[in-house]
C-alpha positions in Angstrom: 16.6 -11.5 7.1 16.6 -9.7 3.8 17.8 -6.0 3.9 15.5 -4.7 1.3 16.9 -1.2 1.0 20.5 -2.4 0.7 19.3 -5.0 -2.1 17.5 -2.0 -3.8 20.7 0.3 -3.8 22.6 -2.5 -5.2 20.3 -3.5 -8.0 19.7 0.3 -8.8 20.5 0.1 -12.7 19.6 -3.5 -13.0 16.5 -5.0 -14.5 16.2 -7.4 -11.3 15.2 -4.1 -9.6 11.4 -4.4 -11.0 11.3 -8.1 -9.8 12.6 -6.3 -6.0 9.6 -3.8 -6.3 7.0 -6.4 -7.3 8.2 -8.4 -4.4 8.3 -6.0 -1.8 4.9 -4.5 -3.0 3.4 -8.0 -3.0 4.6 -8.9 0.6 4.0 -5.7 1.9 0.1 -6.2 1.4 -0.1 -8.9 4.1 3.3 -8.4 6.1 3.5 -4.9 7.4 7.1 -5.2 8.4 8.2 -5.0 5.0 9.8 -1.6 4.5 8.0 -1.2 0.9 7.8 2.8 0.9 11.5 3.4 1.5 12.4 0.6 -1.3 9.7 2.2 -3.8 11.0 5.8 -3.2 14.6 4.8 -3.7 13.3 3.1 -7.0 12.0 6.6 -8.0 15.2 8.5 -7.1 16.8 5.9 -9.7 14.2 6.7 -12.3 14.9 10.2 -12.0 18.6 9.5 -12.9 17.4 7.5 -15.9 18.9 4.2 -14.5 15.5 2.5 -14.7 12.1 3.2 -16.5 9.9 5.2 -14.6 6.6 3.6 -16.0 8.0 0.0 -15.5 8.8 1.0 -11.9 5.2 2.2 -11.2 4.0 -0.8 -13.1 5.8 -3.6 -11.3 4.9 -1.8 -8.0 1.3 -1.7 -8.7 1.2 -5.2 -10.2 3.0 -6.4 -6.9 0.5 -4.4 -4.8 -2.7 -5.8 -6.6 -1.6 -9.3 -6.2 -0.6 -9.0 -2.8 -3.8 -7.6 -1.9 -5.7 -11.0 -3.1 -3.8 -13.0 -0.4 -5.6 -11.6 2.5 -9.0 -11.4 0.8 -8.5 -15.1 0.1 -7.6 -15.8 3.6 -10.4 -14.0 5.2 -12.9 -15.7 2.8 -11.5 -18.9 3.5 -11.0 -18.6 7.3 -13.9 -16.4 8.2 -15.4 -18.7 10.7 -11.9 -19.3 12.4 -11.0 -15.6 12.7 -14.5 -14.6 13.7 -14.2 -16.9 16.8 -11.3 -14.6 17.7 -13.5 -11.5 17.6 -15.5 -11.8 20.9 -18.5 -9.4 21.1 -17.5 -6.2 23.1 -13.8 -6.5 22.1 -12.0 -3.8 20.6 -10.9 -6.3 17.8 -14.7 -7.0 17.2 -15.8 -3.1 16.9 -12.8 -2.8 14.4 -14.3 -5.7 12.3 -17.9 -4.4 12.5 -16.8 -0.6 11.7 -14.8 -1.7 8.7 -17.8 -4.0 7.7 -20.2 -1.3 7.9 -18.2 1.2 5.8 -17.7 -1.7 3.2 -21.2 -2.0 2.7 -21.8 1.8 2.5 -18.7 2.9 0.3 -16.6 -0.2 -0.5 -14.6 1.6 -3.0 -13.6 4.6 -1.0 -12.7 2.3 1.6 -10.4 0.1 -0.5 -8.5 2.7 -2.3 -7.9 4.9 0.9 -6.8 2.4 3.0 -4.1 1.3 0.6 -2.2 4.5 1.8 -2.4 3.0 5.4 0.1 0.2 6.0 -1.8 -1.7 8.7 -5.3 -0.3 7.6 -5.0 -2.0 4.2 -4.3 -5.5 5.6 -7.2 -5.4 8.1 -9.7 -3.9 5.4 -8.7 -6.6 2.9 -9.0 -9.5 5.2 -12.5 -8.1 6.4 -13.5 -7.7 2.7 -12.9 -11.4 2.4 -14.7 -12.4 5.7 -17.8 -10.4 4.7 -17.6 -11.9 1.1 -17.5 -8.6 -0.7 -18.3 -9.0 -4.3 -14.8 -10.1 -5.9 -15.3 -8.2 -9.4 -15.5 -5.0 -7.4 -12.9 -5.9 -5.0 -10.3 -6.5 -7.9 -11.3 -3.2 -9.5 -10.8 -1.0 -6.4 -7.3 -3.0 -5.6 -6.3 -2.6 -8.9 -7.1 1.3 -8.8 -6.0 1.7 -5.4 -2.6 -0.2 -5.7 -2.1 2.0 -8.9 -2.8 5.3 -7.2 -0.4 4.4 -4.4 2.1 2.9 -6.7 2.5 6.0 -8.6 2.1 8.4 -5.4 5.0 6.5 -3.6 7.3 6.3 -6.9 6.8 10.2 -7.7 7.8 11.2 -4.5 11.0 9.8 -4.9 11.4 10.7 -8.4 10.6 14.2 -7.5 13.5 14.4 -5.0 15.6 12.7 -7.4 14.8 15.4 -10.1 15.4 18.1 -7.7 18.7 16.7 -6.1 20.2 14.8 -8.7 23.8 15.4 -7.3 22.9 14.0 -4.1 20.9 10.8 -4.0 20.7 10.5 -0.1 19.2 13.9 0.1 17.0 13.0 -2.7 15.9 10.0 -1.0 15.1 12.1 2.4 13.2 14.8 0.6 11.0 12.0 -1.2 10.5 10.2 1.9 9.9 13.6 3.7 7.3 14.3 0.8 5.5 10.9 1.3 5.1 11.3 5.0 3.7 14.6 4.6 1.4 13.6 2.0 0.4 10.3 4.0 -0.4 12.9 6.8 -2.7 14.9 4.6 -4.4 11.9 3.5 -5.0 10.5 7.0 -6.5 14.0 8.0 -8.8 14.2 5.3 -10.0 10.4 6.0 -10.5 11.0 9.6 -12.5 14.4 8.7 -14.7 12.6 6.1 -15.3 9.7 8.7 -16.1 12.1 11.4 -18.6 13.9 9.1 -20.2 10.7 8.2 -20.7 9.7 11.5 -22.0 13.0 12.8 
């Protein structure tokens, strides 16, 4: 199995790093076990040292995220009947599917952009988007916006850690990861509050 973090560290000043970023963000869109955030944060730290180009790091990550989101959408659209048979009425999986479907119909853009920041959530949403045949042009627009925002946010947490702690790469990575976790928590709280207010 590929050790993505070790591979990223070994290619920190190589142009191959951009391919790694594109690959890991693409795979993470439908394989939640891929450690995309740590890899991207490390790349942000390298960008802060000048080893790689910050804009290209964000761009490669955003392109990978966008392309990756198209795969679960296509699977959901193509296999909707088969997947639907595995969602029996009254089951928790069916309730989750129905909840996502309702929110996609009401505010698809917000759902697609915000769940890009939720590792398993983005996969469930993009599959469901395909299953309900959500307008593909809108899907591409919102996944492009969400992927770019997620890329910039994740890269910049590593970059900020790298700027603050240029002489200690390990500390820079730890700070970047800590910032990412804190900001992710804040985003999740905001999402839950908005959802609760909508239901109320």
